[in-house]
Phi, psi and omega in degrees: 000132181234127179246135169286318174241151180284133178270111183297155183298326178296324178289319177300317179300318179292323177294319179297322177300334181261014174089009179276134176269110188298327181290344181265359179290137187259328186202155180213136170231153181245138175239157180259000175228149173268186184294342180258008177084013177276145181281090176233155168283115181247126179249125178250119182218164179211158171243199185290345183227351188218140172264127182246132177235119181232136183234151177173199177207161180273136178245131177256127179286158178294135183282131176257112185291335182290322183278338180056026176282144178294147179276113179251134179287153177240136181276121177262110183291140176236315186206149177217139170214155179224150180229128176291127183298334179292338180271356182268125176269310181218148169239125183245132178243116179259108185255134173252192181291318183238007183211168176212156178227129179253129179235143182238134175246129181273175186292339179278354178102350180261186176277167178285119179279121174203180183292328178272178181284168175284342182255134174241124179272133181252000000 
């Protein structure tokens, strides 16, 4: 497994809750916006048959000085969608100087219908 970005353990836990086998993931990239332009940590990853898009953000608990425990972030889940790779005809990446946009075209010629947009800003 090779990651461009590190997949945090909280995100892995949320993917496993949705039936994804974490050891079979092949690659991961992180975006700072979801498909609707909201500022979420969006992780785009895939295995041999499915593209997984999960969004949320890290929440830091209030620090208790008496316990001296390290402050560990917790991933607060917001949205998940998956796309079967067999239904994807083309993936187009439009890259700018400081941003990128990923668009997916399915085999019927339209966009991938899901709750999020067809465009994911990276």
